[in-house]
C-alpha positions as CSV (number, residue, x, y, z in Angstrom):
1,M,0.0,0.0,0.0
2,T,1.4,3.4,-1.1
3,I,0.8,6.3,1.2
4,E,0.6,9.8,-0.1
5,L,1.9,12.3,2.4
6,T,0.0,15.6,2.1
7,A,0.8,19.1,3.4
8,A,-1.4,18.3,6.4
9,H,0.9,15.3,7.2
10,W,4.0,17.4,7.2
11,L,2.4,20.2,9.2
12,F,1.4,17.7,11.8
13,L,4.9,16.3,11.9
14,F,6.3,19.8,12.3
15,W,4.1,20.4,15.4
16,V,5.1,17.0,16.8
17,G,8.7,18.2,16.6
18,V,7.8,21.5,18.3
19,V,6.0,19.7,21.1
20,I,9.0,17.4,21.7
21,V,11.5,20.3,21.7
22,V,9.2,22.4,24.1
23,M,8.9,19.5,26.5
24,G,12.6,18.8,26.3
25,L,13.1,22.4,27.5
26,R,10.8,21.7,30.5
27,K,8.0,23.9,29.2
28,D,4.4,23.0,29.0
29,P,3.4,22.0,25.4
30,I,-0.2,23.1,25.6
31,I,0.0,26.1,23.3
32,P,1.9,24.1,20.5
33,C,-0.7,21.3,20.8
34,I,-3.6,23.8,20.4
35,L,-1.9,25.6,17.5
36,G,-1.2,22.2,16.0
37,L,-4.9,21.2,16.2
38,L,-6.0,24.6,14.8
39,T,-3.6,24.6,11.8
40,V,-3.8,21.0,10.9
41,G,-7.6,21.1,11.0
42,W,-7.6,24.3,9.0
43,L,-5.3,22.9,6.3
44,Y,-7.1,19.6,6.1
45,K,-10.6,21.0,5.9
46,H,-9.6,24.2,4.1
47,S,-11.7,26.2,6.5
48,F,-10.6,28.3,9.5
49,I,-13.8,27.6,11.3
50,S,-13.2,23.9,10.9
51,G,-9.8,24.3,12.3
52,V,-11.3,26.0,15.4
53,S,-13.8,23.2,15.7
54,T,-11.0,20.7,15.5
55,I,-9.6,22.0,18.8
56,F,-12.9,21.4,20.6
57,N,-13.5,18.0,19.0
58,A,-10.0,16.8,20.0
59,L,-10.7,17.8,23.7
60,I,-14.0,16.0,23.7
61,V,-12.5,12.8,22.1
62,A,-9.6,12.8,24.6
63,G,-11.9,13.6,27.5
64,N,-14.1,10.7,26.6
65,E,-11.1,8.4,26.4
66,F,-9.7,9.4,29.7
67,W,-12.8,10.2,31.8
68,G,-13.1,6.9,33.5
69,I,-9.5,7.1,34.8
70,I,-10.0,10.7,35.9
71,V,-13.0,9.7,38.0
72,V,-11.5,6.6,39.7
73,I,-8.3,8.5,40.6
74,S,-10.3,11.4,41.9
75,L,-12.4,9.1,44.1
76,I,-9.4,7.3,45.4
77,V,-7.7,10.5,46.3
78,A,-10.8,11.6,48.1
79,L,-10.9,8.4,50.1
80,S,-7.2,8.8,51.0
81,K,-8.0,12.2,52.5
82,L,-10.7,10.6,54.7
83,L,-8.3,7.8,55.8
84,S,-5.8,10.5,56.8
85,D,-8.4,12.6,58.7
86,T,-9.6,9.6,60.7
87,G,-6.1,8.2,61.4
88,A,-6.8,5.0,59.5
89,D,-3.8,5.5,57.3
90,Y,-1.6,5.4,60.3
91,L,-3.0,2.1,61.5
92,I,-2.6,0.6,58.0
93,M,1.1,1.6,57.8
94,S,2.1,1.1,61.5
95,P,2.9,-2.6,61.2
96,A,5.5,-1.9,58.5
97,A,7.1,0.7,60.8
98,R,7.6,-1.9,63.5
99,I,9.5,-4.4,61.4
100,M,12.2,-2.0,60.4
101,V,15.0,-3.1,62.7
102,N,18.1,-2.3,60.4
103,P,18.9,-0.2,57.4
104,G,18.5,-3.0,54.9
105,I,15.0,-4.0,56.1
106,A,14.1,-0.4,56.3
107,F,15.0,0.3,52.7
108,W,13.0,-2.6,51.3
109,T,10.1,-2.1,53.7
110,V,9.8,1.6,52.8
111,G,10.0,0.8,49.1
112,L,7.5,-2.0,49.0
113,S,5.1,-0.1,51.2
114,M,5.4,2.9,48.9
115,M,4.8,0.7,45.9
116,L,1.7,-0.9,47.4
117,A,0.3,2.4,48.6
118,S,1.0,4.0,45.2
119,W,-0.7,1.2,43.3
120,F,-3.9,1.7,45.3
121,F,-3.8,5.4,46.2
122,W,-1.4,6.9,43.6
123,P,2.1,8.3,44.4
124,S,1.1,11.8,45.5
125,P,-1.1,10.7,48.5
126,A,1.3,7.8,49.1
127,T,4.2,10.2,49.5
128,A,2.6,12.0,52.3
129,L,1.5,8.8,54.0
130,I,4.8,7.0,53.8
131,G,6.8,10.1,54.6
132,A,4.8,10.9,57.7
133,I,4.7,7.4,59.1
134,L,7.6,5.3,57.9
135,F,10.3,8.0,57.4
136,P,11.0,8.6,61.1
137,A,11.0,4.9,61.8
138,A,13.4,4.2,58.9
139,V,15.9,6.8,60.0
140,R,15.8,5.5,63.6
141,A,16.6,2.1,62.1
142,G,19.8,3.5,60.6
143,L,18.7,4.3,57.0
144,P,19.8,7.7,55.8
145,A,17.2,10.2,54.8
146,M,18.6,10.0,51.2
147,G,18.0,6.2,51.3
148,V,14.4,6.7,52.4
149,A,14.0,9.2,49.6
150,M,15.5,6.9,47.0
151,A,13.3,4.0,48.1
152,M,10.1,6.1,48.1
153,N,11.0,7.5,44.7
154,L,12.1,4.4,42.8
155,F,9.3,2.2,44.1
156,G,6.5,4.8,44.0
157,H,7.1,7.2,41.2
158,G,9.1,4.6,39.3
159,I,7.8,1.0,39.6
160,A,4.2,1.7,40.8
161,L,3.4,4.7,38.5
162,S,4.9,3.2,35.4
163,T,3.0,-0.1,35.9
164,D,-0.2,1.3,37.5
165,Y,-1.7,-2.2,37.6
166,V,-4.5,-1.5,39.9
167,I,-5.9,1.9,38.9
168,Q,-4.7,1.4,35.3
169,G,-4.4,5.1,34.4
170,A,-1.0,4.9,32.7
171,P,-1.7,1.8,30.6
172,T,-5.1,3.0,29.6
173,I,-3.7,6.2,28.1
174,T,-0.9,4.3,26.4
175,A,-3.3,1.7,25.1
176,K,-5.8,4.3,23.6
177,A,-3.0,6.0,21.7
178,A,-1.6,2.7,20.5
179,G,-4.9,1.6,19.2
180,F,-6.0,-1.0,21.8
181,S,-9.6,-1.0,23.1
182,D,-8.4,-1.7,26.7
183,P,-5.2,-1.7,28.7
184,S,-4.8,-5.4,29.0
185,P,-2.2,-5.9,26.2
186,I,-0.1,-3.1,27.6
187,I,-0.3,-4.5,31.2
188,A,0.6,-8.0,30.1
189,A,3.5,-6.8,27.9
190,S,4.9,-4.5,30.6
191,I,5.3,-7.3,33.3
192,P,8.7,-8.7,32.2
193,L,9.9,-5.1,31.3
194,S,8.8,-3.7,34.7
195,I,10.4,-6.6,36.6
196,T,13.6,-6.0,34.8
197,M,13.5,-2.2,35.4
198,G,12.5,-2.6,39.0
199,L,15.1,-5.1,39.9
200,V,18.0,-3.4,38.2
201,T,17.2,0.0,39.6
202,T,16.4,-0.9,43.2
203,V,19.2,-3.4,43.6
204,T,21.7,-1.0,42.1
205,A,20.4,1.9,44.3
206,Y,20.7,-0.3,47.4
207,I,24.3,-1.2,46.5
208,I,25.2,2.4,46.0
209,L,23.5,3.3,49.2
210,K,25.4,0.7,51.2
211,R,28.6,2.0,49.8
212,D,27.8,5.6,50.8
213,M,26.8,4.5,54.3
214,A,30.1,2.8,54.8
215,K,32.0,5.9,53.6
216,D,30.1,8.3,56.0
217,P,28.8,6.4,59.0
218,Q,28.5,9.6,61.1
219,R,25.9,11.0,58.7
220,I,23.1,8.8,59.9
221,V,24.0,9.5,63.5
222,A,23.6,13.2,62.9
223,E,20.2,12.6,61.1
224,Q,19.0,10.5,64.0
225,L,19.9,13.2,66.5
226,A,18.1,15.8,64.3
227,L,15.0,13.7,64.1
228,T,12.9,15.3,66.9
229,A,9.7,13.3,66.3
230,S,10.3,10.0,68.0
231,Q,6.9,8.7,67.1
232,V,4.0,9.6,64.8
233,Q,1.1,10.5,67.0
234,R,-2.4,10.1,65.7
235,E,-5.8,10.1,67.5
236,V,-7.5,6.9,66.6
237,N,-10.9,5.4,67.6
238,W,-13.1,2.5,66.6
239,L,-13.8,4.1,63.2
240,S,-10.0,4.3,62.5
241,Y,-9.7,0.6,63.1
242,F,-12.8,-0.2,61.2
243,L,-11.6,1.8,58.1
244,A,-8.1,0.4,58.5
245,I,-9.5,-3.1,58.2
246,L,-12.3,-2.4,55.7
247,T,-10.3,-0.5,53.1
248,P,-7.4,-2.9,52.4
249,L,-9.8,-5.9,52.6
250,A,-12.3,-4.3,50.1
251,F,-9.5,-3.5,47.6
252,A,-8.0,-6.9,48.0
253,L,-11.4,-8.4,47.2
254,D,-11.6,-6.1,44.2
255,V,-8.2,-7.4,42.9
256,A,-9.4,-11.0,43.5
257,A,-12.6,-10.3,41.6
258,M,-10.7,-8.7,38.7
259,W,-8.5,-11.8,38.5
260,Q,-11.2,-14.4,38.9
261,L,-13.8,-12.7,36.7
262,Q,-11.2,-11.4,34.1
263,L,-12.3,-7.8,34.6
264,R,-10.2,-5.5,32.5
265,G,-10.3,-1.9,31.3
266,G,-13.5,-0.1,32.1
267,D,-14.9,-2.9,34.1
268,A,-12.0,-3.0,36.5
269,T,-12.0,0.8,36.7
270,A,-15.7,0.8,37.6
271,L,-15.2,-1.8,40.3
272,L,-12.4,0.2,42.0
273,G,-14.2,3.5,41.7
274,A,-17.4,2.2,43.1
275,T,-15.6,0.6,46.0
276,A,-13.8,3.8,46.8
277,V,-16.9,6.0,46.7
278,L,-18.8,3.5,48.9
279,I,-16.1,3.3,51.5
280,L,-15.9,7.1,51.4
281,T,-19.6,7.5,51.8
282,L,-19.8,5.0,54.7
283,G,-16.8,6.4,56.5
284,T,-17.9,10.0,56.1
285,V,-21.4,9.3,57.5
286,L,-20.0,7.3,60.5
287,E,-17.4,10.1,61.3
288,Y,-19.5,13.2,60.8
289,R,-23.1,11.9,61.2
290,W,-25.6,14.4,59.6
291,Q,-22.8,16.7,58.8
292,G,-21.5,13.9,56.5
293,L,-24.1,15.0,53.9
294,E,-22.0,18.1,53.4
295,K,-18.6,16.7,54.3
296,V,-18.6,14.0,51.6
297,T,-19.0,16.8,49.1
298,D,-15.8,18.4,50.3
299,Y,-13.9,15.2,50.0
300,I,-15.2,14.5,46.5
301,R,-14.6,18.1,45.4
302,G,-11.0,17.9,46.6
303,G,-10.5,14.6,44.9
304,F,-11.8,15.9,41.5
305,M,-9.7,19.0,41.8
306,F,-6.7,16.8,42.1
307,G,-7.8,14.6,39.2
308,I,-8.5,17.4,36.9
309,K,-5.3,19.2,37.8
310,I,-3.3,16.1,36.8
311,F,-5.3,15.3,33.6
312,A,-6.1,18.7,32.2
313,P,-2.9,19.1,30.3
314,V,-2.9,15.4,29.3
315,I,-6.3,15.8,27.7
316,I,-5.0,18.5,25.4
317,I,-1.8,16.7,24.6
318,G,-3.7,13.5,24.0
319,G,-6.2,15.2,21.8
320,F,-3.4,16.5,19.5
321,F,-1.6,13.1,19.3
322,F,-4.8,11.3,18.7
323,L,-4.7,12.9,15.2
324,G,-2.0,10.2,14.6
325,K,-4.5,7.4,15.1
326,G,-6.9,6.7,12.2
327,E,-10.2,6.0,14.0
328,L,-9.8,8.9,16.4
329,A,-8.6,11.2,13.7
330,K,-11.8,10.6,11.8
331,T,-13.9,11.8,14.7
332,I,-11.6,14.8,15.5
333,L,-11.5,16.0,11.9
334,E,-15.1,15.0,11.2
335,A,-14.0,13.3,8.0
336,K,-14.6,9.7,7.1
337,A,-11.7,9.7,4.8
338,A,-9.2,10.9,7.4
339,T,-6.3,8.7,8.3
340,G,-3.9,8.7,11.2
341,F,-1.1,11.0,10.4
342,L,1.5,9.1,12.4
343,E,0.3,5.8,11.1
344,D,0.8,7.1,7.5
345,F,4.3,8.2,8.3
346,G,5.1,4.8,9.7
347,I,4.0,3.1,6.5
348,A,5.8,5.7,4.3
349,L,9.0,5.3,6.5
350,S,9.0,1.5,6.1
351,Q,8.8,2.0,2.3
352,T,11.9,4.2,2.2
353,I,14.1,3.2,5.1
354,P,14.9,-0.3,6.2
355,L,13.7,-0.5,9.9
356,N,14.7,-3.0,12.5
357,K,13.6,-3.8,16.0
358,A,16.7,-2.3,17.7
359,F,16.1,1.0,15.9
360,V,12.4,1.3,16.8
361,A,13.1,0.2,20.4
362,V,15.8,2.9,20.9
363,V,13.6,5.6,19.2
364,T,10.7,4.8,21.4
365,L,12.8,4.7,24.6
366,F,14.4,8.1,23.9
367,T,11.0,9.6,22.8
368,G,9.6,8.7,26.3
369,I,12.7,10.0,28.0
370,V,12.8,13.3,26.1
371,V,9.1,14.0,26.4
372,G,9.2,13.1,30.1
373,L,11.7,15.8,30.8
374,D,8.8,18.3,31.4
375,G,8.2,16.6,34.7
376,S,4.9,15.0,34.0
377,G,4.8,11.3,34.0
378,F,1.6,11.0,31.9
379,S,2.4,13.6,29.2
380,P,4.6,11.3,27.2
381,L,2.1,8.5,27.1
382,P,-0.1,9.7,24.2
383,L,3.0,10.1,22.1
384,V,4.8,6.8,22.9
385,G,1.6,5.0,22.3
386,A,1.2,6.7,18.9
387,V,4.8,6.0,18.1
388,A,4.3,2.3,18.8
389,A,1.3,2.2,16.6
390,T,3.3,4.0,13.9
391,F,6.1,1.5,13.9
392,D,3.6,-1.4,14.0
393,K,2.4,-0.2,10.6
394,A,6.0,-0.1,9.3
395,I,7.5,-3.5,10.5
396,T,6.4,-6.6,12.2
397,I,6.8,-6.1,15.9
398,D,4.9,-6.6,19.2
399,K,3.1,-3.2,19.4
400,A,2.2,-3.7,23.1
401,T,5.8,-4.4,24.1
402,L,7.0,-1.4,22.3
403,A,4.4,0.8,23.8
404,A,5.1,-0.6,27.3
405,L,8.8,0.3,26.8
406,G,7.9,3.8,25.9
407,Q,5.6,4.0,28.9
408,I,8.3,2.9,31.3
409,A,10.8,5.4,29.8
410,G,8.3,8.3,30.0
411,V,7.0,7.7,33.5
412,W,10.3,6.9,35.1
413,T,11.6,10.1,33.7
414,G,8.6,12.5,33.9
415,G,7.0,10.8,36.9
416,G,10.0,11.9,38.9
417,T,13.1,9.8,39.4
418,I,15.9,11.5,37.5
419,I,14.8,15.1,37.0
420,P,15.1,17.4,40.0
421,W,11.9,19.3,39.2
422,G,9.9,16.0,39.5
423,L,11.5,15.0,42.8
424,I,10.3,17.9,44.9
425,P,7.5,16.2,46.9
426,V,9.7,13.3,48.0
427,A,12.7,15.5,48.6
428,A,10.6,17.9,50.7
429,I,9.1,15.3,53.0
430,T,12.4,13.6,53.6
431,G,14.4,16.9,53.8
432,V,17.0,16.0,51.1
433,N,18.1,18.2,48.2
434,P,16.2,17.2,45.0
435,I,19.3,17.7,42.9
436,D,21.3,15.3,45.1
437,L,18.4,12.8,44.9
438,A,18.3,13.0,41.1
439,R,22.1,12.4,41.0
440,K,21.7,9.3,43.3
441,N,18.9,7.9,41.1
442,F,20.6,8.6,37.8
443,I,23.0,5.6,37.5
444,P,20.4,3.0,38.7
445,V,17.7,4.4,36.3
446,V,20.1,4.5,33.3
447,L,21.2,0.9,34.0
448,G,17.5,0.0,34.3
449,F,16.7,1.6,30.9
450,T,19.6,-0.3,29.3
451,A,18.6,-3.7,30.7
452,T,14.9,-3.2,30.0
453,T,15.6,-2.2,26.4
454,I,17.7,-5.3,25.9
455,V,14.9,-7.5,27.3
456,A,12.4,-5.7,25.1
457,L,14.4,-6.6,22.0
458,F,13.9,-10.3,22.7
459,L,10.1,-9.7,23.1
460,L,9.4,-7.4,20.2
């Protein structure tokens, strides 16, 4: 099949380049995406009004694709605020604090606790939770503050956010851009890659940390002396214990149901979201009685403010890159004859340049890294998904594995493991310098990217 590249194709490619450069400069790419939608729609439809309509159509299409994930994340964040207000979060995490008896156990306990909390409650609420409860206990166990920050960062903003197996926000965005109807293929393809990335980064980080501790043993002593809070104090009551038992049990049953009933995509999201809002409603009424009728509104409002804050730029970025996907491009441009611009480039590229798996893997990896430099873990996902779909049209590869590789690269970079401007929450709560934290994470993450790319080459 011969693809004819039109002026609209080249204009779209120009704006893709602009977006990548802008994000590489750590600037928000919203204006280039809007201008891209306007000019491409204008040129394609030969009408300025149609170009203006293209912007709105793209936002509606992207909003429809992402709305389920926005809702479930917002509801879970609202629930996490209730758990914090009632002290249930302290009861959930306190057993982990008690088993940290030495630096090694403290590192892995903090990391695994952060990963689990991030899977179910997302990294932002999990950072506050782990930082408040486990950070003092880990330092008392002999783990430096930098070690706590590395563990929280690599396991939470790295492993958990890049896999997102429970809430499924990241794989859903990637899957939509790559042309899958649900995130299941991305999730399945990411498992061996995520295991590789996780093991290489965390083990390397632990080895580096042990070496640094041996070089400067007095540092941890000074940090322990500076740690004035000997214990996290929370007021707890029967409701705290009730929610501390109910919440993990309910989500564990959700996961079991998802596994047993093969619930994927929207069905899994619906189950998690409904569970969160039911626990939120019950807990609010039990805590505030009649005032709970108003209080639950505050929790939900706060949760949705967080969700919209995270996804507002992603919707616009996604809307622009959805022009690269055929079916979505037809809706955005309101033209049955429209084709995906990136897909067309993939076919045209395969007809002019001999492509191979190593080339497309490296391009996808670096695309995720460069676009992730803006500090947003989700911003690269529409592009890496579209890139995977593009190369799938060009050569015979496993599109899901390629998209999963790009997802890992984008989230580990933009989600906040190797760029200082993405490390501020963890750095602030542990009291370390974000630039120093980025330096400590750099070698483990680069080694992880290398090993994960090698594994991906065998799976593509």
